[in-house]
C-alpha positions as CSV (number, residue, x, y, z in Angstrom):
1,M,119.3,40.0,192.6
2,H,119.3,36.4,191.9
3,A,119.6,35.1,188.4
4,T,116.0,33.6,188.4
5,S,114.6,37.0,189.4
6,Q,116.4,38.8,186.8
7,T,115.0,36.4,184.1
8,Q,111.5,36.7,185.3
9,T,111.6,40.5,185.5
10,T,113.2,40.6,181.9
11,N,110.4,38.3,180.6
12,L,107.8,40.6,182.3
13,G,109.2,43.7,180.5
14,E,109.3,42.1,177.1
15,F,105.8,40.7,177.7
16,V,104.4,44.2,178.4
17,R,106.1,45.7,175.3
18,E,105.1,42.8,172.9
19,H,101.4,43.1,173.9
20,R,101.5,46.9,173.8
21,E,102.7,46.7,170.2
22,R,100.3,43.9,169.4
23,N,97.5,46.2,170.5
24,N,98.9,49.0,168.4
25,L,99.4,51.3,171.4
26,S,102.1,53.8,172.2
27,Q,103.6,54.1,175.5
28,G,101.6,57.2,176.1
29,E,98.3,55.6,175.0
30,L,98.9,52.7,177.4
31,A,99.8,54.9,180.2
32,R,96.6,57.0,179.7
33,Q,94.4,53.9,179.8
34,A,96.2,52.2,182.6
35,Y,96.2,55.4,184.7
36,C,99.9,55.8,185.0
37,T,102.7,57.9,183.3
38,R,104.6,57.3,180.2
39,G,107.7,57.1,182.1
40,T,106.3,54.3,184.3
41,V,105.5,52.3,181.2
42,S,108.9,52.9,179.8
43,Y,110.6,51.8,183.1
44,V,108.5,48.6,183.3
45,E,109.4,47.7,179.7
46,K,113.1,48.4,180.3
47,N,112.9,46.3,183.5
48,R,113.8,49.3,185.7
49,R,110.8,49.2,187.8
50,R,108.9,46.4,189.4
51,L,105.2,46.1,188.3
52,S,102.9,46.3,191.1
53,L,99.8,44.1,191.2
54,K,97.5,47.1,191.0
55,L,99.2,48.4,187.9
56,A,99.4,45.0,186.4
57,T,95.7,44.6,186.8
58,S,95.0,47.9,185.0
59,M,97.5,47.0,182.2
60,D,96.1,43.5,181.9
61,E,92.6,44.8,181.1
62,V,94.1,47.3,178.5
63,L,96.3,44.9,176.8
64,H,93.8,41.9,176.9
65,T,96.2,39.4,178.3
66,G,93.5,37.4,180.2
67,G,95.2,37.6,183.6
68,E,98.5,36.4,182.3
69,L,100.2,39.8,183.2
70,V,98.9,39.8,186.7
71,K,100.2,36.2,187.1
72,R,103.6,37.1,185.8
73,A,103.8,40.2,188.0
74,H,102.8,38.2,191.1
75,Q,105.6,35.6,190.2
76,S,108.1,38.4,189.9
77,L,107.2,40.1,193.3
78,T,107.2,36.7,195.1
79,Q,110.7,35.9,193.8
80,A,112.0,39.2,194.9
81,R,110.4,39.1,198.3
82,P,113.1,37.1,200.1
83,Q,115.4,40.1,199.8
84,R,112.9,42.1,201.8
85,L,113.4,39.8,204.9
86,H,116.7,41.4,205.9
87,R,116.1,43.6,208.8
88,P,119.5,45.1,209.7
89,E,120.0,46.1,213.4
90,Q,123.3,47.8,213.3
91,L,123.3,50.2,216.2
92,P,126.5,50.2,218.2
93,A,126.3,49.9,222.0
94,D,124.7,52.8,223.8
95,I,126.7,54.9,226.3
96,A,125.7,54.6,230.0
97,E,124.7,58.2,230.5
98,L,124.4,61.2,228.1
99,Y,125.1,64.4,229.9
100,G,123.6,67.7,229.2
101,R,121.9,66.8,225.8
102,D,118.2,66.8,226.7
103,E,117.5,69.8,224.4
104,S,119.4,68.3,221.5
105,L,117.6,65.0,221.9
106,A,114.3,66.9,221.8
107,R,115.2,68.7,218.8
108,L,116.2,65.4,217.1
109,S,112.7,64.0,217.8
110,E,111.1,67.1,216.6
111,S,113.1,67.2,213.3
112,L,112.5,63.6,212.5
113,S,108.9,63.4,213.5
114,A,107.9,66.4,211.4
115,T,105.2,65.6,208.7
116,R,106.7,65.5,205.2
117,D,104.7,64.7,202.0
118,T,107.5,63.2,200.0
119,A,111.0,64.2,201.0
120,P,112.9,62.1,203.6
121,A,113.4,63.4,207.0
122,I,117.1,64.3,207.2
123,T,119.0,65.7,210.2
124,T,122.6,66.8,210.5
125,V,124.3,67.1,213.8
126,E,127.4,69.2,213.4
127,G,130.0,70.3,216.0
128,P,133.8,70.2,216.8
129,A,135.9,67.2,217.4
130,G,135.1,65.5,220.7
131,V,131.9,67.3,221.4
132,G,129.8,64.0,221.4
133,K,128.0,64.0,218.0
134,S,128.2,60.1,217.6
135,A,127.2,59.5,221.1
136,L,124.1,61.8,220.8
137,V,122.7,60.2,217.7
138,V,123.4,56.5,218.8
139,H,121.7,57.3,222.2
140,W,118.6,58.8,220.4
141,A,118.5,56.0,217.9
142,H,118.5,53.4,220.8
143,Q,115.5,55.2,222.3
144,H,113.5,55.3,219.1
145,A,114.6,52.1,217.2
146,Q,111.3,50.5,217.8
147,H,109.7,53.1,215.5
148,Y,111.5,51.7,212.5
149,P,110.1,48.3,211.5
150,D,112.6,47.7,208.8
151,G,115.5,48.2,211.0
152,V,118.5,50.6,211.5
153,I,121.6,50.8,209.3
154,T,124.7,52.5,210.2
155,A,127.6,53.5,208.0
156,H,130.9,55.1,209.1
157,L,131.9,57.7,206.4
158,G,135.4,58.3,207.8
159,G,135.4,62.0,207.1
160,H,137.6,62.7,210.1
161,T,138.9,59.5,211.2
162,P,142.6,59.5,212.1
163,G,144.7,57.6,209.7
164,H,141.9,57.0,207.2
165,T,140.5,58.7,204.1
166,P,137.0,59.5,203.7
167,A,134.9,56.5,202.4
168,D,134.0,56.4,198.7
169,P,130.2,57.0,198.3
170,G,129.9,54.2,195.8
171,D,131.4,51.7,198.3
172,V,129.1,52.8,201.0
173,V,126.0,52.4,198.8
174,A,127.2,48.8,198.0
175,D,127.7,48.0,201.7
176,I,124.1,49.4,202.5
177,L,122.6,47.4,199.7
178,G,124.4,44.3,200.7
179,D,123.0,44.8,204.3
180,L,119.6,44.8,202.7
181,G,120.3,41.5,200.8
182,I,121.0,43.0,197.4
183,T,124.2,41.5,196.1
184,D,124.0,41.9,192.3
185,L,124.9,45.6,191.9
186,P,125.6,47.9,189.1
187,E,129.1,49.3,188.6
188,S,128.7,53.1,188.7
189,T,127.9,55.1,191.8
190,P,124.9,56.9,190.3
191,A,123.3,53.6,189.3
192,R,124.0,52.1,192.7
193,S,122.4,55.2,194.2
194,R,119.2,54.9,192.0
195,L,118.9,51.3,193.1
196,L,119.2,52.1,196.7
197,R,116.5,54.8,196.4
198,T,114.3,52.1,194.8
199,V,115.0,49.7,197.6
200,L,114.4,52.1,200.3
201,A,111.3,53.5,198.9
202,E,109.5,50.3,200.1
203,R,111.1,50.4,203.7
204,H,110.6,52.4,206.9
205,L,114.0,52.4,208.4
206,L,116.6,54.7,210.1
207,L,119.9,55.5,208.3
208,L,122.7,56.8,210.5
209,L,125.6,58.2,208.6
210,D,128.4,58.9,210.9
211,D,131.4,61.4,210.3
212,A,130.6,62.7,206.9
213,V,133.3,64.8,205.2
214,D,131.0,67.0,203.0
215,S,127.6,67.1,201.2
216,D,128.9,65.5,198.1
217,Q,129.8,62.4,200.1
218,V,126.3,62.1,201.7
219,Q,124.1,62.9,198.6
220,P,124.4,59.4,196.9
221,L,123.5,57.8,200.2
222,L,120.1,59.7,200.7
223,P,116.8,58.0,200.1
224,G,114.1,59.6,197.8
225,T,111.0,59.2,199.8
226,S,109.6,60.1,203.2
227,S,109.5,56.5,204.4
228,C,113.1,56.7,205.7
229,H,114.8,59.0,208.3
230,V,118.4,60.0,208.0
231,L,120.7,61.2,210.8
232,I,124.1,62.5,209.8
233,T,127.0,63.6,212.0
234,S,129.8,65.8,210.7
235,R,132.5,68.1,211.9
236,R,131.8,70.3,209.0
237,R,128.8,72.5,208.2
238,L,126.9,70.6,205.5
239,T,125.7,73.8,204.1
240,R,124.5,72.5,200.7
241,L,122.1,70.1,202.4
242,S,120.6,72.8,204.5
243,L,120.3,75.5,201.8
244,R,118.3,73.1,199.5
245,G,115.8,72.8,202.5
246,S,116.4,69.0,202.5
247,A,118.0,68.8,206.0
248,T,117.6,70.3,209.5
249,R,120.8,71.4,211.1
250,I,121.5,70.8,214.9
251,P,124.7,72.5,216.0
252,L,126.2,70.7,219.0
253,A,128.3,73.0,221.3
254,P,130.5,72.0,224.3
255,L,128.7,71.3,227.5
256,S,128.0,74.1,230.0
257,A,130.2,74.4,233.0
258,A,127.7,72.9,235.2
259,E,127.0,70.0,232.8
260,A,130.7,69.3,232.3
261,G,131.3,69.4,236.0
262,H,128.5,67.0,236.6
263,M,129.9,64.6,234.0
264,L,133.5,64.6,235.4
265,S,132.3,64.3,238.9
266,N,130.2,61.1,237.9
267,L,133.1,59.7,236.0
268,L,135.3,60.2,239.1
269,T,132.9,59.3,242.0
270,P,133.4,55.6,241.8
271,H,137.2,56.1,242.3
272,R,137.5,59.0,244.8
273,S,135.6,61.2,247.1
274,L,135.0,64.9,245.8
275,D,133.4,66.3,248.9
276,G,135.9,69.0,249.9
277,A,135.8,72.7,248.6
278,D,139.4,72.3,247.3
279,D,138.2,69.3,245.2
280,Q,135.3,71.2,243.8
281,H,137.5,74.1,242.9
282,A,140.2,71.7,241.2
283,L,137.3,69.9,239.4
284,A,136.1,73.4,237.9
285,R,139.6,74.3,236.7
286,I,140.1,71.0,235.0
287,V,136.6,71.3,233.3
288,D,137.8,74.6,231.9
289,G,141.1,73.1,230.8
290,C,139.2,70.4,228.8
291,D,137.1,73.2,227.0
292,R,134.1,71.3,228.4
293,L,134.5,68.7,225.7
294,P,133.2,65.3,226.5
295,L,136.2,63.5,224.8
296,A,138.6,65.6,226.8
297,L,136.6,65.1,230.0
298,C,136.8,61.4,229.6
299,A,140.5,61.6,229.0
300,A,141.0,63.7,232.1
301,A,139.1,61.2,234.2
302,E,141.4,58.5,232.9
303,V,144.5,60.5,234.0
304,I,142.9,61.2,237.5
305,T,141.8,57.6,238.0
306,T,145.4,56.2,237.2
307,H,146.8,58.3,240.0
308,P,144.7,57.3,243.0
309,G,147.4,58.2,245.5
310,R,147.5,61.9,244.4
311,E,145.2,64.8,245.5
312,L,143.0,66.1,242.9
313,S,144.6,69.5,243.5
314,Q,148.0,68.0,242.6
315,L,146.6,67.0,239.1
316,V,145.2,70.5,238.2
317,E,148.5,71.8,236.7
318,P,149.1,68.9,234.2
319,L,145.4,69.0,233.2
320,T,145.2,72.8,232.8
321,G,148.8,73.8,231.9
322,P,150.5,74.2,228.5
323,R,151.3,70.5,228.2
324,R,147.7,69.4,228.8
325,L,147.1,68.4,225.2
326,H,149.9,65.9,225.5
327,V,148.7,64.7,228.8
328,L,145.1,64.2,227.6
329,T,146.4,62.5,224.4
330,T,148.6,60.0,226.4
331,A,145.5,59.0,228.4
332,A,144.2,57.4,225.2
333,A,147.3,55.7,224.1
334,G,145.5,52.4,223.8
335,D,142.9,53.9,221.5
336,P,144.8,56.1,219.0
337,Q,141.7,57.1,217.0
338,S,140.1,58.6,220.2
339,A,143.3,60.5,221.2
340,L,142.7,64.2,221.3
341,R,145.7,65.3,219.2
342,A,144.7,62.8,216.6
343,T,141.1,64.0,216.2
344,L,142.2,67.6,215.9
345,A,144.8,66.5,213.4
346,A,142.1,64.8,211.3
347,S,140.4,68.2,211.0
348,Y,143.6,70.0,210.3
349,Q,144.6,67.8,207.3
350,H,141.4,68.9,205.5
351,L,142.3,72.5,205.6
352,T,143.6,74.4,202.6
353,P,147.2,75.7,203.0
354,L,146.0,79.2,203.7
355,A,143.5,78.2,206.3
356,A,146.1,75.9,208.0
357,R,148.4,78.8,208.1
358,L,145.9,81.0,209.7
359,L,145.3,78.4,212.3
360,Q,149.1,78.3,213.1
361,H,149.1,82.1,213.6
362,L,146.4,81.7,216.2
363,G,148.6,79.4,218.1
364,A,151.2,82.2,218.3
365,A,148.9,85.1,218.9
366,D,148.3,87.0,222.1
367,H,144.4,86.7,221.8
368,T,142.1,83.9,220.9
369,C,139.5,85.6,218.8
370,I,140.0,87.0,215.2
371,D,138.1,88.9,212.4
372,A,138.7,89.1,208.7
373,V,140.8,92.3,208.9
374,T,143.2,90.8,211.5
375,A,143.4,87.6,209.4
376,R,144.4,89.6,206.4
377,N,147.1,91.5,208.4
378,L,148.4,88.0,209.7
379,L,148.5,86.4,206.4
380,D,149.5,89.4,204.2
381,V,146.9,88.5,201.5
382,P,143.9,90.2,200.1
383,L,140.9,90.6,202.3
384,E,138.8,88.2,200.2
385,Q,141.4,85.4,200.7
386,A,141.5,86.0,204.3
387,E,137.8,85.8,204.6
388,T,137.8,82.6,202.9
389,A,140.4,81.2,205.2
390,L,138.5,82.3,208.2
391,A,135.3,80.9,206.9
392,E,137.0,77.5,206.4
393,L,138.1,77.4,210.0
394,L,134.6,78.3,211.1
395,A,133.1,75.6,208.9
396,E,135.5,73.0,210.3
397,H,134.3,74.0,213.7
398,L,138.0,74.8,214.7
399,L,136.7,78.1,215.9
400,T,133.6,79.0,217.9
401,P,130.7,80.7,216.2
402,E,132.2,83.9,217.6
403,A,135.4,83.3,215.6
404,C,137.3,82.4,218.8
405,C,139.9,79.7,219.1
406,P,139.2,77.1,221.9
407,S,142.3,76.6,224.2
408,L,142.8,73.0,223.2
409,V,142.7,73.9,219.5
410,R,145.0,76.8,220.3
411,L,147.6,74.5,221.8
412,F,147.4,72.2,218.9
413,A,147.9,75.3,216.5
414,A,150.9,76.3,218.6
415,E,152.3,72.9,217.9
416,R,151.7,73.2,214.2
417,A,153.2,76.8,214.2
418,Q,156.6,75.1,213.7
419,D,155.6,73.6,210.4
420,P,157.2,75.2,207.3
421,P,155.2,77.6,205.3
422,A,152.8,75.9,202.8
423,E,152.9,78.9,200.4
424,P,155.9,81.0,199.8
425,H,154.0,84.2,200.2
426,I,152.8,83.5,203.7
427,L,155.0,84.7,206.5
428,P,155.9,82.6,209.6
429,P,153.6,83.1,212.6
430,R,154.1,86.4,214.5
431,R,152.7,87.5,217.7
432,A,149.9,90.0,217.2
433,V,147.2,91.7,219.3
434,L,144.0,90.4,217.7
435,T,140.4,91.7,218.0
436,D,138.9,90.2,221.2
437,H,135.2,89.2,220.6
438,S,134.7,87.7,223.9
């Protein structure tokens, strides 16, 4: 806030307290006669809450200030009003076409349009690296931005950004408040969070929090009222938000084979013909080699379009063989944060040593699916520890809900299997026949 606004607010709080004491009223007595709570009176006197004109009118009658309290409240609100003119429009560019996500878009609309009395509408979109979480929420936000008269704010939380550490919540709150025109900020994160809730309580906007690392990072950023809607993306399951009933979870899975084939075909059509049966067969194999992930499909399209003189069938082996993780990663050489190996490494670095070692074992195993008993045998640890490590891989979406390891993750795990043991009691990866859940 500006200094003049702070001075006016301070005078207003002192004015209420002085006239309350002059009338021999306690805070509780003033609250009863002015039809508010004792806490409201306390906050007004401590300058921690703006005094609305309605409440100022009620207090003015009780305190016999002859309209002076209403006048001062109006001046205070008028001085603060320029800060309300900031209307952020921060959505990044939309993608040209979103493939296979009609159902997810409908679920987003349903979750955010549900009627709530007081709680904010919060929706988390969770899924593995490269599945298209950010593209989904940005596309939805572009379609519905007109429903948010106070604008759209985006914040990248850096939970799994290659080469970066997760953003500090206090810094993110400060950035959001700055975007709203609030520059005079308290020092502590809890105080900033309270200020953010106060500011957002008067607005109807969309808050898009991209790439959250966990619930603790998100919690200080959330509004306290139903006037705002919040969209969160994360590779992790933000279980605490869901268990408290404050968020709706939308898990995002890889595309179906048909959807992925349609996406890759559309990406390639401007550059080559795909009419023949051999091309369609090659296309289907490449789709499977990409685990039907949009990020991998885009990388595959980049590889194919940079080899216009080669038949599609000639590119099947490099895009489906054991070196395909390297081939797909090289396609994003100009954008290292979008490189497939880097995105997987960003999830891997968050694992505990035991969970990381379990993933390494999966890279050396004969089958792709696992249960807790097999994890215990591979790690040579008590069952409880094996269950925890397995749950961690599931929470990071490095395994499918059926506890199976996708082929690209498995190739990455095989690379990491050469890492030295992180804990002395864990043996190097050994080949094993795992329980097949497929």
